[in-house]
Steps between C-alpha positions, in 0.01 A plus 500: 500500500491224240188603312309816426297618794147637511414735784196695602647837584416644842623795701694257718690332214524791254869596540613141549317392185652775285844372597421126493629444145673694222166539317175581677182549301224668701171419329216738588184306427126491563275199549246620243757580230519265200829643366647453851435126477667488157801689633519276806522192274773665292699596810464152646635354175822697550574329831688207353711720276610726786545233766668638815524852355134603508236580759141557390321719754129552465314803634122524494460865402167539678646361824795740489375835363790683669750291304307551179517875561866494604598311183259700278304190399215624284385166362551130547686297406813700566834335567790682664849363447756533777858401419733448794251675728457811283199596289582483129187502289128421468285310256126564483241275339513135398800396291651188347791317660729625222414865568542450876841338450615780269381755756695326776817482287477871406430611856788300647761559227 
């Protein structure tokens, strides 16, 4: 994988996606959510920096209420960080690239 990959998470590709790269960010989002769009832009901006080490997986919270419940998603945007296939941390709300990068570094240290 030569560049960061964006994936729409499905039941069929869930496990494969979590193990597709060292870093997987699962972005729970909603179409009507302004902060979700801000967060999506910030996450997309990280792609170049984390080339070949990052997968961005998007989940429409309303389309997957079971997942939202299973991961205790109470609001969108919420981003779950998986490192080497294991859940590490979550970030809720819209944040700057700098805060997201610091969060990733802390969660994977």
